[in-house]
N, C-alpha and C positions, 0 to 999 in steps of 0.2 A: 504494500500500500504506500502511496505517496502522501505526504503531509503528516502532521502530528495529530493523533487521535486526541479528542478532548473529552474529558470525563468530569461529571459533576454529581456528587452525592446529594440527594435532596433531603430526606429525613430518615430517621430510624424507622425500620419496618417497611420501607418502600424500596422498590428496585432502584439500583444505581443507574443514573442517567448517563448515557455515553453516545457520542457521535463519532463515527469513523469516516474519514474522507478517503476516497480513492479516485484518482484522475484516470480516466480511460482516454489515453492520449490520442489514439487514431480517430476516435469519434468526437473529440473535443467536449466530452461530458464529464461532470463530476458526480460521482455516486456518493450519497450520504446515507450511511446505515445508522438508524436511530434505534437505541435500546432503552428500555425502562419506561418510566412514567413521563408523559409529555403534558405538563400542566403550566400554570401561571409562573412558577419558579423556573422550570427547566426550559420553557419555550424561549426565554431570553438568551440562553446559551445557544440554542439551535439558530435563532435569528442572527446572533453574532457570527456564527459559522457561515450561514447563507449570505449575509451581507458582505462578509470578507471575501467570499468567492466572487460575488457580483462586482465588488469594488475593484477586483484585480482582473476584470474582463472575462470571467467565466460565467456565461449566462445560461448555459445548458446544465441544469441540475436535475438529478433523479434522486428522489428521497424514498428510501426503502423503510417502510414502517412495520415490517413483518414482526419485529421483536419489541414493538411498543405494547406494553401491557395495559396501559390506561392512557386516554387522551381526554383532557378537559376541553371546554369550549375555548379557553385561552390558547391551548395548544393548537386546536383546529383553526382558530383565528389567525395564527401566524401565517398560514398559507394564503390568506387574503391580503396580508401586508406585503409579503415578499413578492 
């Protein structure tokens, strides 16, 4: 994988939140694999990662939510902002 994985622990008893980045060079795509709970606290970390990619000219993002165990309305709202 390219890039540094970012991890954020939310609260005791909840799944650790983690975003792994992988650049798929030939396709010009960044794959973001999200794990854990995506809520008001962790959505800020994911937004930071997505904004960082966009700010550096990487506009093709694929977000894999397969391992997201819970998503609040704040987490879902992130996709309207990005």
